[in-house]
N, C-alpha and C positions, 0 to 999 in steps of 0.2 A: 496379603494384598500386593500383587505385582503391579508394576507401572511400566511405562513405555520401554520397549526393547531398544529404542534408539539411544537411551542413556546407559545401556549396559552392553559392553562389547562381548561378553561371554555367554549370556543367556537371553534367549528370546522370551517373549511373553508366555508362550506355552510351556517352555522349559521351566520358567519360574513357578508357574502354577503346579507343575508336576513335582517340583522340589518341595513346595509348601505342603502339598497333599501327603507326600512321603514323610515329611517331618511330623505332621499331625498324627500319622499312623503309628509313629514310634513313641508317642507320649501317652502314658496310661491315663485313661479317663477322658481324653480329649475327643470331641466330636466336631467334625467340620459342619458348622451351621449354614454358612453361606460364603460366597466368594465375591470379591470386587476387583475390577481391573480397569485400567485406563490406557489407551494408546496415545498418551500425551506426555510431555515432559514433566518430571517431578517438581520442577520449579514453580508450577502453577498450583494454587490451592483451590481453584474453582473447577477442578476436574469432576465430572459427574460421578465417577466411581467413588472418589474420596468423599464427596458430599453425601452420597448415599450411605457410605459406611458410618459417617459421623451422625447422620440422622438415625440410623438403626441403633447406634450406641446410645443415643439419648432416649430411645424407646425400649432399651433393654432387650434387644434382639440377640445379643451375644455377650460373653463375659470377657473375652480377650481378643485383641486384634493382632494378628501375626503377619509380618511382612517379610519379604525375602532379604532385603537390606534396608537400613535406615534411610539411605538416600533414595529409595523407591517411594518413600512416604513424603518427604519434603527435601528440597535442595538448599534451604537456607535456615539459619539458626532461628530467625524470627518465625518463619513458617512452621518449623518443627515444634517450637515451644508452644505456639498457638494450638496446634493439633493435639499435642500431649496434654495441655491444660484442659481442652475440651473432653478428651477421653477420661482424664482423671476426674473431672466434674461429673461425668456420667457413670463413674465407678467401673470403668473398663480398663483392664490391664493391657500392657503393650509388650510384645516380644519381637525379636528378630530371629529368623531361622539361620542366619549366617554369622551373627555376632552375639556372643554370650553376655547378657546383662539382665538384670531384674529391676524393673522400674518401681517395684514396691520398696526398694531400699534407696538410701541417699546416694550410695556409691553407684548404683545402677542408673539413677537419673542423671548423675554427673557424666557417666560414660555415654549416655545417649546424647547429651548436649555436646560433648566432645566430638562424637561422630557427626553430629550436625554441622559443627564448624568445619570439619574436613570435607564434608559433602559440599558445603557452600564454596570452599576454596577450590575444590575440583571443578565445580561448574564454572567459576570465574576463570580458571586456567583454560578450560575448553573454549570459552568465549574469546579469550585473549589469543589463543593459538589460531582460532578460526579467523579472527580479524587480521592477524599477521599473514596468514596464508592468502587471504583475499587481497591484501595490500601488495604482496609479491606478484600475484596474478595481474593486478592492475598496472604495476610498474613494468611488467614484461609485455604489456599491450594486450592481454587476454581479457575477454569479457568475464566479469565477476559473478554473473548469474542473474536470475530474475527475468522479467519480461523485457525483450529488446525494445528500445525506443521506437516511436512511430517513424517509419521510413526504412527500417531495417528488419531482417530476419536473422536467425542464428544458424550457422553451419556447424553442426556437431563434429563432423569429421575434421574440419580445419580449426575448430574452436575459435571462430571468427564471426563478427557481424558482417552481413552481406546486404547490399541495398535491395529493397523490395521494389519490384518494377512498377507496381501500382501506387505505392505510397511515396516513393522518393521524389517524384515530380511535385507532389503536394507540398513537401517540405521546402523545395526550392521556390515554389510559388508564394508561400507564406513569407519567406524572407524578402522576396522581390516586392510584394505588396507593402510590407512594413517599411523597408529601407528606401526603395526607389519611388514608390507611389505615395509614401507617407500616410498610409491608411492605419487606423488604430486597430487594436486587437478585437474590439467588438465588431467593427465593420468587416474585418477579415473573417471572423467566425460566422457572421451572417452570410457572407458571400459564399463560403464553403458549404454551409448548410443549404443555401439556395441551389447550389450546383449538385446537391446530392452526395457530397463527400461526407464520410464518417471517420471518426477516430479509430485507433487500433482496436478498441473494444466495441466497435459498431455503435458508438454513441454520437450524439450531436456535438458539434464543436462549441466551445465556450471561450470567452476572452481569456480565462485562466489557462485553458489547454493550449491556446495559441501562444501565450507568453511562456509556457513551459517549453515549447518548441524553440522559441527564440533564445532562451537562456541556456539551452543544452549544448555543451561543447562537444558532444559526441559527433555532431554534424560537421565538425572541422577536423575529424580524425583524432580526437583525444577522448580519454575515458575519465570521467569524474569519479573520485572515491575519497570519502572521508575528508572533504574540504579541499582536496588537491586534484589536479588533472594530470594525466599521463599520456604520453604519445602512444598511439595504437597503430595497428597494421591495417585496420579496416578502411574502406574507401570513404573519403569525405563527400558529403552531399552539398556542402556550401563552401564558397570561397572564404578564406580567412578575412579578407577586407570587408566582405559583405557581413560576416558575423560580427566583426568589430563595429561596423556601422550600426547594426541592430542594437548592440550594447550601448552605443553612444546615444541613440534615439531614446532608448528606455531610460537612460540616466537623465537625458534632457527633459523628458516628460514626467519623470518621477515615478515612484513605486505606487503611490496612492491613486485611487480612482479620481479623486478630486483634482490632483495635480495633472493627471493625464487629460481629464476633461477640459481643463483650463488651457491646455497647450494649443497654440495656434496651428491650424492645418489649412489645407486647401478647401475644406468643406466648411465654409464660414456659417452656413445655416444650421449646422448640427445642433440639436437640442433647442433651437429657436423657433422653427416653423412647426405649428401645431394644427391638428385637425379640429375644425370648429364643432364637429359632431361628437367625436369620441375623446378628443384631447390627446390622441396618440401623436408622437413626434415623427417628423420626417426622417428618413435616412437616405443616403446617397448610395447608388450602385453603379458600377462600371458596366457599360454595354457597348455594342457596335451596331451600326446600321445594317439593314438587310443586305447591302452590297458587301459588307464585311471589311470595309476599307477605312472608315472614319470612326475613331473612338469618340464617345459622347458620354455625357452624364444625364441620367434621367431619374425622376423621382418615383419612389415606390409607395403604394398605399400601405397602411398598417397590415401586419400579418393577418389580423382577424378579418379584414376586408378582402385581402388577396386570396385567402384559402377557404373562407366559409362560403358554401354554396348559397345562392339567393333563393329564398322561399317564393312561391307564387304570389305575386302582388307586392313583394317587398321592394323597398326603395333601393335604388342603385347605390354602389359604394360612394362614399363622400368624395366630392371633387373640389370643395372650397376649403381653403386653409387660411390660417392667420398667424401673424408673428406674435410670439409670446412676449409680453411686456416685462 
């Protein structure tokens, strides 16, 4: 049973299968009944191939499970012990084509457990080295991988984040609305959605996604990694003073929705003015007059009334409102 080639530097998945088939051919009386493989890391026990192998063991489809190496089966002592216990309960023997041991003896079972310890140690060392490598990249100002934050793209040649011409102005607008116009995250997300703006994943904006933008130090030319931030070479989209102002506003309003809702803003009727017909709350939106010169505030009807087409003979959208007591 071979596992993911990513966890083996020497043999691909196909090469492991060939080695196993060759090993079976050298054993007298052995017949290859079926094969199982997974293109996933051996640290996971919910692999489809492994689960199918265990199911077939319980139904007596084979007598012995052969793997290329023990760490192809499981990468932790607990996981390995669980698999071996299930195989033993089904009356199925276990062998490795690369490591000589016999699980029918006490010494062989001890050897398997020792190999499992070393497999787990090797996996943890790989994780530790990977984290150290990513920390070095972050400290040198390089992007550590993954999806670039909204407002940026990734230049592979320069290994650098570069501003996205379409998204970068949206980031600046979010900070301006939050810091200078004192709008809340919910109002900002509604405003962006009304303007047809979408997130980097082509989804609608939410208060949570707006707050993620406001908290991200990437926009001031720094890279966050493992609880620390490092100076980077990419272009900042937001001024340092504006970013600090956003952090101060968030601290003032608090992290909870209740604390933010209780914060005083310029929009004093928020959550107070309700529709007499449907009970939906008012919300404010910023607009301009047709001459484009005077900012003003106007009231919007509920989304259901604004976007739902009227049926023939239906009543017009509600125009009467009441203050919530």
